[in-house]
C-alpha positions as a Markdown table, in Angstrom:
| # | Residue | x | y | z |
|---|---|---|---|---|
| 1 | Unk | 5.1 | 85.0 | 32.5 |
| 2 | Unk | 5.1 | 84.7 | 36.3 |
| 3 | Unk | 6.2 | 81.5 | 37.9 |
| 4 | Unk | 4.6 | 79.2 | 40.3 |
| 5 | Unk | 6.5 | 78.4 | 43.5 |
| 6 | Unk | 6.0 | 74.8 | 44.7 |
| 7 | Unk | 6.9 | 74.2 | 48.4 |
| 8 | Unk | 6.9 | 70.5 | 49.0 |
| 9 | Unk | 9.2 | 68.1 | 50.9 |
| 10 | Unk | 8.2 | 65.0 | 49.0 |
| 11 | Unk | 10.6 | 65.0 | 46.0 |
| 12 | Unk | 8.4 | 62.8 | 43.8 |
| 13 | Unk | 5.3 | 64.9 | 44.3 |
| 14 | Unk | 7.3 | 68.2 | 43.9 |
| 15 | Unk | 8.8 | 66.9 | 40.6 |
| 16 | Unk | 5.5 | 65.6 | 39.4 |
| 17 | Unk | 3.7 | 68.9 | 40.1 |
| 18 | Unk | 6.5 | 70.9 | 38.4 |
| 19 | Unk | 6.5 | 68.6 | 35.4 |
| 20 | Unk | 2.8 | 68.8 | 34.9 |
| 21 | Unk | 2.7 | 72.6 | 35.3 |
| 22 | Unk | 5.7 | 73.2 | 33.0 |
| 23 | Unk | 4.1 | 70.9 | 30.3 |
| 24 | Unk | 1.0 | 73.1 | 30.6 |
| 25 | Unk | 3.2 | 76.2 | 30.0 |
| 26 | Unk | 3.7 | 77.4 | 33.5 |
| 27 | Unk | 7.2 | 78.1 | 34.7 |
| 28 | Unk | 7.9 | 76.8 | 38.2 |
| 29 | Unk | 10.4 | 77.3 | 41.0 |
| 30 | Unk | 10.7 | 74.6 | 43.7 |
| 31 | Unk | 11.6 | 74.5 | 47.3 |
| 32 | Unk | 11.8 | 71.5 | 49.6 |
| 33 | Unk | 11.1 | 73.4 | 52.8 |
| 34 | Unk | 10.0 | 76.8 | 54.1 |
| 35 | Unk | 13.6 | 78.1 | 54.5 |
| 36 | Unk | 14.3 | 77.5 | 50.8 |
| 37 | Unk | 11.0 | 79.1 | 49.9 |
| 38 | Unk | 11.9 | 82.2 | 51.9 |
| 39 | Unk | 15.2 | 82.4 | 50.1 |
| 40 | Unk | 13.4 | 82.2 | 46.7 |
| 41 | Unk | 10.9 | 84.8 | 47.8 |
| 42 | Unk | 13.6 | 87.3 | 48.6 |
| 43 | Unk | 14.6 | 87.8 | 45.0 |
| 44 | Unk | 12.7 | 88.3 | 41.8 |
| 45 | Unk | 10.9 | 86.9 | 39.9 |
| 46 | Unk | 8.0 | 86.9 | 42.3 |
| 47 | Unk | 5.7 | 84.0 | 41.9 |
| 48 | Unk | 2.1 | 84.5 | 40.7 |
| 49 | Unk | 1.0 | 81.7 | 43.1 |
| 50 | Unk | 2.5 | 79.6 | 45.8 |
| 51 | Unk | 1.6 | 75.9 | 46.1 |
| 52 | Unk | 2.4 | 75.2 | 49.8 |
| 53 | Unk | 2.4 | 71.8 | 51.5 |
| 54 | Unk | 0.5 | 72.4 | 54.7 |
| 55 | Unk | 2.1 | 69.4 | 56.4 |
| 56 | Unk | 5.6 | 71.0 | 56.5 |
| 57 | Unk | 6.9 | 71.8 | 59.9 |
| 58 | Unk | 7.0 | 75.3 | 61.4 |
| 59 | Unk | 9.1 | 76.6 | 58.6 |
| 60 | Unk | 6.0 | 76.6 | 56.4 |
| 61 | Unk | 4.3 | 79.1 | 58.8 |
| 62 | Unk | 7.3 | 81.4 | 58.3 |
| 63 | Unk | 6.7 | 81.1 | 54.5 |
| 64 | Unk | 3.1 | 82.2 | 55.0 |
| 65 | Unk | 4.2 | 85.1 | 57.2 |
| 66 | Unk | 6.7 | 86.2 | 54.6 |
| 67 | Unk | 4.1 | 85.9 | 51.9 |
| 68 | Unk | 1.7 | 88.1 | 53.8 |
| 69 | Unk | 4.3 | 90.9 | 54.0 |
| 70 | Unk | 5.8 | 90.5 | 50.5 |
| 71 | Unk | 4.2 | 89.3 | 47.3 |
| 72 | Unk | 0.9 | 90.0 | 45.7 |
| 73 | Unk | 0.8 | 86.3 | 44.8 |
| 74 | Unk | -2.1 | 84.1 | 45.5 |
| 75 | Unk | -1.4 | 81.0 | 47.6 |
| 76 | Unk | -2.9 | 77.6 | 47.6 |
| 77 | Unk | -2.4 | 75.2 | 50.5 |
| 78 | Unk | -2.0 | 71.5 | 49.6 |
| 79 | Unk | -2.8 | 68.8 | 52.3 |
| 80 | Unk | -4.5 | 65.5 | 52.5 |
| 81 | Unk | -5.8 | 66.5 | 56.0 |
| 82 | Unk | -9.1 | 68.4 | 56.0 |
| 83 | Unk | -8.5 | 70.2 | 59.2 |
| 84 | Unk | -5.3 | 71.8 | 57.9 |
| 85 | Unk | -7.1 | 72.8 | 54.7 |
| 86 | Unk | -9.8 | 74.5 | 56.7 |
| 87 | Unk | -7.4 | 76.4 | 58.9 |
| 88 | Unk | -5.4 | 77.5 | 55.8 |
| 89 | Unk | -8.6 | 78.7 | 54.1 |
| 90 | Unk | -9.5 | 80.7 | 57.3 |
| 91 | Unk | -6.1 | 82.4 | 57.2 |
| 92 | Unk | -4.5 | 80.6 | 60.2 |
């Protein structure tokens, strides 16, 4: 089964997401920033989906760029800010 990559700098939220998904039977890999996510995306197993905190600094954009050139995984942006969710949905 493919894993889910969680990219979140808030350790409590990252751990909670991972715990809930793993209890539901989905293996997860976690990164606390874009740099760690890029490192994980360089080696298999490739994630089926990436849950990406849209409030991360510029390093998150690097993760998006890497994803566009690399994996056939889906991606889901996570943010409490509506404008960031809208830009993510439009592909910015």
